C-alpha positions as CSV (number, residue, x, y, z in Angstrom):
1,M,77.7,54.8,-55.5
2,T,80.4,56.6,-58.1
3,L,79.8,60.4,-58.8
4,A,80.4,62.2,-62.0
5,P,82.9,65.2,-62.0
6,E,81.2,68.0,-60.0
7,R,80.1,71.3,-61.7
8,A,82.0,74.3,-60.6
9,S,80.2,76.4,-58.0
10,S,81.1,79.8,-55.9
11,T,79.8,78.7,-52.6
12,Q,79.9,75.2,-51.2
13,P,76.4,73.7,-51.1
14,D,74.8,71.8,-48.2
15,I,75.4,68.0,-49.0
16,V,73.0,65.5,-46.9
17,P,74.6,62.3,-46.1
18,N,73.3,59.5,-48.1
19,P,70.9,57.1,-46.0
20,A,70.8,54.5,-48.8
21,T,73.4,51.4,-48.2
22,N,72.6,48.7,-50.9
23,L,69.9,47.1,-53.0
24,V,68.1,44.2,-51.4
25,C,65.7,41.8,-53.1
26,K,62.3,41.8,-52.3
27,H,61.4,38.4,-52.4
28,C,64.7,36.4,-51.3
29,G,66.6,38.9,-49.2
30,A,69.6,38.9,-51.2
31,T,71.7,41.9,-51.0
32,Y,73.7,43.9,-53.4
33,P,75.8,47.1,-53.6
34,L,74.4,50.5,-55.0
35,S,74.6,50.2,-58.4
36,P,72.5,50.5,-61.6
37,T,71.0,47.1,-61.5
38,H,67.4,46.3,-60.7
39,V,67.0,42.5,-60.7
40,C,68.0,39.7,-58.0
41,V,70.3,37.2,-59.7
42,E,69.4,34.5,-57.4
43,C,65.5,34.7,-57.9
44,F,65.0,37.2,-60.7
45,A,62.4,39.2,-58.3
46,P,62.9,43.1,-58.5
47,L,65.6,44.8,-56.4
48,E,64.8,47.9,-54.1
49,I,66.7,50.3,-51.7
50,A,67.7,49.4,-48.1
51,Y,68.5,52.2,-45.8
52,D,70.6,53.2,-42.5
53,E,68.2,53.2,-40.0
54,S,70.2,55.6,-37.9
55,L,70.5,58.1,-40.7
56,L,66.7,58.0,-41.3
57,A,66.0,58.8,-37.8
58,A,68.1,61.7,-37.8
59,V,65.8,63.6,-40.2
60,T,63.7,65.8,-38.4
61,R,60.4,67.8,-38.9
62,E,62.5,70.5,-38.5
63,S,65.1,69.8,-40.8
64,I,62.5,68.6,-43.5
65,A,60.6,72.3,-42.9
66,A,64.2,74.0,-43.4
67,G,64.4,72.4,-47.0
68,P,63.0,73.7,-50.2
69,N,59.2,73.4,-51.1
70,S,59.8,70.5,-53.5
71,L,60.7,66.9,-53.0
72,W,64.2,67.6,-52.3
73,R,63.1,68.5,-48.8
74,Y,63.2,65.0,-48.2
75,S,66.6,64.5,-49.3
76,G,67.7,62.8,-46.1
77,L,65.2,60.0,-46.8
78,L,66.1,59.5,-50.5
79,P,68.9,57.2,-52.3
80,A,70.4,60.1,-54.6
81,G,70.4,64.1,-55.0
82,H,72.1,64.7,-51.9
83,D,74.7,67.0,-53.4
84,P,72.9,69.9,-55.1
85,R,75.5,70.5,-58.0
86,L,74.5,66.8,-59.3
87,R,70.7,67.3,-58.5
88,V,68.6,67.0,-61.4
89,S,65.2,69.2,-60.7
90,L,62.6,71.0,-62.1
91,Q,61.4,71.7,-58.5
92,A,58.8,68.9,-58.5
93,G,56.8,68.0,-55.4
94,W,55.2,69.7,-52.5
95,T,51.8,70.0,-54.4
96,P,48.7,71.2,-53.2
97,L,46.7,68.5,-50.7
98,R,43.4,70.0,-51.3
99,P,40.3,69.6,-49.2
100,A,37.4,68.3,-51.1
101,P,34.4,69.3,-49.2
102,R,31.8,69.4,-52.0
103,L,32.9,65.8,-53.5
104,A,32.6,64.5,-49.9
105,A,29.1,65.9,-49.5
106,E,28.2,64.4,-52.8
107,L,29.4,61.0,-52.0
108,G,28.5,61.1,-48.3
109,M,31.8,61.3,-46.8
110,R,33.2,63.2,-43.8
111,K,36.6,64.1,-44.8
112,L,38.1,64.0,-48.1
113,W,41.5,65.5,-49.6
114,V,42.6,65.4,-53.1
115,K,46.6,65.3,-53.5
116,D,46.6,67.1,-56.7
117,D,50.2,66.4,-58.4
118,S,48.7,67.9,-61.9
119,A,50.4,70.7,-60.3
120,N,54.0,69.5,-61.1
121,P,56.1,71.2,-63.9
122,T,55.0,68.4,-66.4
123,H,51.8,67.9,-64.9
124,S,52.0,64.8,-63.3
125,F,53.5,62.4,-60.4
126,K,56.2,61.3,-62.9
127,D,58.4,64.3,-62.1
128,R,58.8,62.9,-58.5
129,V,60.3,59.6,-59.7
130,V,62.2,61.1,-62.6
131,S,63.8,63.8,-60.3
132,V,65.4,61.0,-58.0
133,A,66.2,58.7,-61.4
134,L,68.1,61.2,-63.3
135,S,70.0,62.6,-60.4
136,A,71.2,58.8,-59.6
137,A,71.9,58.4,-63.3
138,R,74.1,61.5,-62.9
139,E,76.0,60.3,-60.0
140,F,76.7,57.2,-61.8
141,G,78.1,59.1,-64.8
142,Y,75.4,58.6,-67.6
143,T,75.1,61.1,-70.2
144,T,71.8,59.2,-71.9
145,V,68.7,58.4,-70.0
146,A,65.7,56.4,-71.2
147,C,62.6,54.7,-70.7
148,A,59.7,53.0,-71.6
149,S,56.5,55.0,-71.2
150,T,52.6,55.1,-71.2
151,G,52.9,58.9,-71.5
152,N,53.4,60.8,-68.5
153,L,57.0,59.6,-67.8
154,A,58.0,60.1,-71.5
155,Q,57.2,63.9,-70.8
156,S,59.1,63.9,-67.7
157,V,62.3,62.4,-68.8
158,A,62.6,64.3,-71.7
159,A,62.0,67.6,-69.9
160,H,64.3,66.7,-66.9
161,A,67.1,65.7,-69.6
162,A,66.6,68.7,-71.6
163,S,67.0,70.5,-68.1
164,A,70.3,68.9,-67.2
165,G,72.0,68.9,-70.7
166,L,71.5,65.3,-71.0
167,R,70.4,63.0,-73.9
168,S,67.0,61.4,-73.7
169,V,65.5,58.3,-75.6
170,V,62.1,57.9,-75.3
171,L,60.0,54.8,-76.2
172,I,56.0,54.7,-76.0
173,P,53.3,52.7,-77.5
174,H,52.5,53.9,-81.1
175,D,48.8,54.7,-80.1
176,L,49.6,57.1,-77.2
177,E,47.1,60.1,-76.8
178,A,48.2,63.1,-79.0
179,G,48.5,65.1,-76.1
180,K,51.3,63.1,-74.7
181,T,53.2,62.6,-77.8
182,I,53.2,66.4,-78.5
183,S,54.1,67.1,-75.2
184,T,57.3,65.1,-75.2
185,S,58.5,65.6,-78.7
186,V,58.6,69.5,-77.9
187,Y,61.7,68.7,-75.6
188,D,63.6,67.6,-78.8
189,G,64.9,64.6,-77.5
190,T,65.0,61.2,-79.1
191,L,61.2,60.0,-79.4
192,V,60.4,56.2,-80.3
193,A,57.0,54.9,-81.2
194,V,56.5,51.3,-80.9
195,Q,54.0,49.2,-82.7
196,G,52.5,47.2,-79.6
197,T,51.5,47.6,-76.1
198,Y,53.3,49.2,-73.3
199,D,54.3,45.6,-72.2
200,D,56.0,45.1,-75.6
201,V,57.5,48.4,-75.2
202,N,59.0,47.5,-72.0
203,R,60.8,44.4,-73.4
204,L,62.1,46.4,-76.2
205,C,63.8,48.6,-73.5
206,S,65.2,45.7,-71.6
207,E,66.8,44.3,-74.5
208,I,68.2,47.8,-75.2
209,A,69.3,48.4,-72.0
210,G,71.4,45.4,-72.1
211,E,73.3,46.7,-75.0
212,Y,73.8,50.3,-74.5
213,E,75.5,52.2,-71.6
214,W,72.2,54.3,-70.9
215,A,70.0,54.7,-67.7
216,F,66.8,53.5,-68.2
217,V,64.7,55.1,-65.5
218,N,62.5,52.2,-65.0
219,V,64.7,49.3,-66.1
220,N,68.4,49.6,-64.6
221,V,68.1,52.6,-62.1
222,R,64.3,51.4,-61.2
223,P,65.2,50.9,-57.6
224,F,66.2,54.6,-57.3
225,Y,63.5,56.0,-59.7
226,A,60.5,54.1,-57.4
227,E,61.6,55.8,-54.1
228,G,60.8,59.2,-55.7
229,S,56.9,58.0,-55.2
230,K,57.8,58.2,-51.5
231,T,57.4,61.8,-51.2
232,L,53.9,61.6,-52.0
233,G,53.4,59.9,-48.9
234,Y,55.9,62.3,-46.8
235,E,54.3,65.6,-48.4
236,V,50.5,64.0,-47.6
237,A,51.7,63.3,-43.8
238,E,53.6,66.5,-43.4
239,Q,50.5,68.7,-45.2
240,L,48.1,67.0,-42.4
241,G,50.4,68.3,-39.8
242,W,52.6,65.4,-39.4
243,R,49.9,62.7,-39.3
244,L,48.9,59.5,-41.1
245,P,45.8,59.7,-43.0
246,S,43.2,56.8,-42.2
247,Q,42.6,55.7,-45.9
248,V,43.9,56.6,-49.0
249,V,42.9,55.4,-52.3
250,V,46.1,55.3,-55.1
251,P,45.5,54.3,-58.7
252,I,47.8,51.2,-60.0
253,A,50.0,50.8,-63.2
254,S,53.1,49.3,-62.3
255,G,51.9,48.9,-58.4
256,S,55.0,50.9,-57.5
257,L,53.4,54.3,-56.4
258,L,51.0,52.4,-54.1
259,T,53.7,50.0,-52.5
260,K,56.3,53.3,-52.2
261,I,53.2,55.5,-50.3
262,D,53.1,52.7,-47.8
263,K,57.1,52.5,-47.4
264,A,56.8,56.2,-46.6
265,F,54.1,55.9,-44.0
266,R,55.9,53.0,-42.4
267,E,59.2,54.7,-42.2
268,M,57.6,57.9,-41.2
269,G,56.3,55.9,-38.2
270,R,59.1,54.0,-37.5
271,T,61.7,56.9,-37.3
272,G,59.3,59.3,-35.2
273,L,58.2,61.7,-37.8
274,V,54.5,60.6,-37.0
275,E,52.8,58.8,-34.6
276,P,52.4,55.2,-36.5
277,T,48.5,55.0,-36.2
278,P,46.8,52.5,-38.6
279,Y,45.9,53.0,-42.2
280,R,44.1,51.2,-44.9
281,V,45.5,51.3,-48.7
282,F,43.1,51.1,-51.7
283,G,44.0,50.5,-55.2
284,A,42.1,51.7,-58.2
285,Q,42.5,50.2,-61.7
286,A,40.6,50.5,-65.1
287,E,38.4,47.3,-66.0
288,G,40.3,46.9,-69.0
289,C,43.7,46.6,-67.5
290,N,42.9,45.0,-64.2
291,P,45.3,42.4,-63.4
292,V,46.1,43.5,-59.8
293,A,42.3,43.9,-58.9
294,D,41.4,40.7,-60.6
295,A,44.3,38.9,-58.4
296,Y,42.9,40.5,-55.4
297,Q,39.2,39.7,-56.2
298,R,40.3,35.8,-56.8
299,G,42.3,35.9,-53.5
300,A,45.4,34.9,-55.5
301,E,48.8,35.7,-54.6
302,T,50.1,36.0,-58.3
303,I,49.4,38.6,-61.0
304,T,48.0,36.7,-64.4
305,P,48.8,39.2,-67.3
306,V,46.4,40.7,-69.5
307,R,46.3,42.9,-72.9
308,P,45.1,46.4,-71.8
309,S,41.9,47.9,-73.3
310,T,40.8,51.1,-71.7
311,I,41.0,54.9,-72.4
312,A,43.2,54.9,-69.0
313,K,46.2,54.6,-71.2
314,S,48.6,55.6,-68.2
315,L,47.6,52.9,-66.2
316,S,47.6,50.2,-69.0
317,I,50.2,47.9,-67.8
318,G,49.1,44.5,-68.4
319,N,51.9,42.7,-66.7
320,P,52.5,45.1,-63.5
321,A,56.1,44.6,-62.1
322,D,54.8,45.6,-58.3
323,G,51.5,43.9,-58.6
324,P,52.0,41.2,-56.1
325,Y,53.6,43.8,-53.6
326,A,50.6,45.7,-54.0
327,L,48.6,42.8,-53.3
328,D,50.4,42.4,-50.0
329,V,50.0,46.1,-49.1
330,A,46.2,46.4,-49.6
331,R,45.6,43.1,-47.6
332,R,48.1,43.8,-44.7
333,T,46.5,47.3,-44.1
334,G,42.9,46.3,-44.2
335,G,42.5,48.1,-47.8
336,A,41.2,46.3,-51.3
337,I,41.9,46.8,-54.9
338,V,39.1,47.3,-57.0
339,D,38.2,48.5,-60.9
340,V,35.9,50.7,-62.7
341,P,34.7,50.6,-66.6
342,D,35.4,53.2,-69.0
343,D,32.3,54.9,-68.9
344,Q,32.5,55.2,-65.1
345,I,36.1,57.0,-65.5
346,I,34.5,59.7,-68.0
347,D,31.8,60.3,-65.4
348,S,34.1,60.3,-62.6
349,I,36.4,62.9,-64.3
350,R,33.6,65.2,-64.4
351,L,32.3,64.6,-60.9
352,L,35.5,65.5,-59.6
353,A,36.1,68.8,-62.1
354,R,32.2,69.9,-61.0
355,T,32.8,69.5,-57.3
356,E,36.2,70.6,-56.8
357,G,37.5,72.3,-59.7
358,V,40.2,69.9,-60.4
359,F,40.6,68.5,-64.0
360,G,42.4,65.1,-63.7
361,E,43.5,62.8,-66.4
362,T,42.1,59.4,-66.8
363,A,43.6,57.7,-64.0
364,G,42.1,60.4,-61.9
365,G,38.9,59.5,-63.0
366,V,39.7,55.6,-62.3
367,T,40.9,56.7,-58.7
368,V,37.3,58.6,-58.0
369,G,35.6,55.8,-59.8
370,C,36.9,53.4,-57.6
371,L,36.4,55.4,-54.8
372,R,32.6,55.6,-55.8
373,R,32.6,51.7,-55.7
374,L,34.3,51.2,-52.6
375,L,31.7,53.4,-51.0
376,R,29.2,51.7,-52.6
377,E,30.2,48.4,-51.6
378,G,30.8,49.2,-47.9
379,R,34.6,48.8,-48.3
380,L,35.9,52.1,-47.2
381,D,34.7,53.8,-44.5
382,P,33.0,57.0,-45.2
383,D,33.7,58.6,-42.0
384,A,37.2,58.2,-41.6
385,E,39.3,61.0,-43.0
386,T,40.4,59.6,-46.8
387,V,43.4,61.0,-49.1
388,I,42.9,60.1,-53.2
389,Y,45.7,60.7,-55.4
390,N,45.2,62.7,-58.6
391,T,48.3,61.8,-60.5
392,G,48.1,63.8,-63.8
393,D,46.2,66.6,-65.5
394,G,43.0,65.9,-67.6
395,L,44.5,68.2,-70.3
396,K,46.7,65.3,-71.2
397,T,43.7,62.8,-72.0
398,L,41.2,65.0,-73.7
399,D,40.3,62.5,-76.2
400,P,38.0,60.4,-74.3
401,L,36.2,63.4,-73.2
402,V,35.5,64.9,-77.0
403,P,32.2,63.1,-77.6
404,T,30.4,64.6,-74.5
405,A,32.5,68.1,-74.3
406,T,30.2,70.5,-76.1
407,P,29.0,73.8,-75.6
408,T,25.7,74.0,-73.6
409,A,24.2,75.8,-76.3
410,T,25.3,77.7,-79.7
411,I,23.2,81.1,-80.4
412,K,23.3,84.1,-82.4
413,A,25.3,86.9,-81.2
414,S,22.2,88.6,-79.5
415,F,20.5,89.3,-76.4
416,T,17.3,87.7,-77.5
417,A,18.9,84.2,-78.7
418,F,20.7,84.3,-75.1
419,E,17.1,84.8,-73.5
420,A,15.4,82.2,-75.7
421,A,17.9,79.6,-75.0
422,G,16.9,79.8,-71.6
423,L,20.6,80.8,-70.6
424,G,19.5,83.2,-67.9
425,H,17.8,81.0,-65.5
C-alpha cells in the first residue's frame, strides 16, 4: 500500500504491523495486490482482504485491551489505519452491549443483549466502515472521498471527510428521509440527490469511479471498507468476556455486515482470542426489500433483484452485492434469513423503546421484528444467549412514526384538567 506524506508529529506514535497481504476473489480465489480495486477481472466476483495468519495470531487480548476505547483497539486485525498519523477517526466503536432483560421477558427468552451502535459519533454502525475506508483512502493518496448511500453512510462519509480535511461527494436517492439528508448536508460537502433507487445511485457511482480519481468507499475501496464491520463481532466477543454468543440477529442491506461479523467470529476462534464455540447467524430484512430472505426461503443459491418499497430505507438495496455470501453464512451456521412487513417494523421499534429505552431506526425495527418472527416459528432457541444488532438511531427515521407518535392527552393548564383526564392513575 503506497502511503501519502506523513503529517508532522512531535512524538513518534506506535505503528502496528499491517496484517493484510493481498486481495482475493470470494468466488474463484484469484489474488491481487493491495490496491483500490474491488472486482475480480477473472470472474467479476467481489474481492476481499486476505491476511497473514501469523500476524493475526500475534494479536492478544492484552494488546487489544491496551488500545483505545474505539474500533482502533483492533488495528492489528484490520487492513488500514496502522499509522495513527494517517488514520481518519472520530473515535467510533466500543459502543454499549446492553443487557435486555425486559425485552427478553416479554419475548420468553433467557438471555438477550442489544449491541447498540446508535452510540457512534454519527449514530450508526457506518462510522466503523468509513473510518477504515477513509484511512485506506488517505494511505493510497486520495484527497476526494465519495459514496452511494441510503443515508447513514452519507452522513458518516461527510463527517469523517470534514474531520480529515478531505473533499466529500455523496450521492443519495432523492426520496431519502429528511433527517438523513439534513444531517449529511450540515458538513458542507457535495451532496447529490439522484432520481432513482439506491441501486440506480450505486450504478451511477460505479460509472463516476471509472472516470475520476476519487475513493468511493463502497466501490473501489470496498474491500477495506467492509472489513470495518468485523469490529462489531470483535467487540461483542470481548464485551461478553472473550467468548462468542450462541446466536446473533443482524439486519441485511448489502449483506456485508452479516458476513463480516461471521468472519470476525471465525478469526477470533482460529487465532485463539476466544474458544471457537458454535454459533448461529440469523439475517433480518424488510418484506418490501427482501431479496436475500426470499432466496433463503426458496432454497436458492442466487439472488433475484427486487425494487424496494419499504419504510426501512437504510436496508433498501434491491440487488445486494453480498447477498449470496449472507445465504452461505446463515446456512453454514444453522441460522436463517426472514423478513417482516412495515407495520411490524413500527411495532417493533416501539417494543424495543418501551422495554429497554433504546430508540432504534427502522433497521432496528426490522431486526427486532425478525427476532419475534424467528421465535414464533421456532427457528431461534429462546434459551440460548442471543445478541441483536441495533445499527442506527431512531431520530434519523422519524417519518414512519409520525402518524402514531402523539401525546397521551392534550389538556388545559390546570390540575383539574389533569385529574379529569385520568392521568394520575
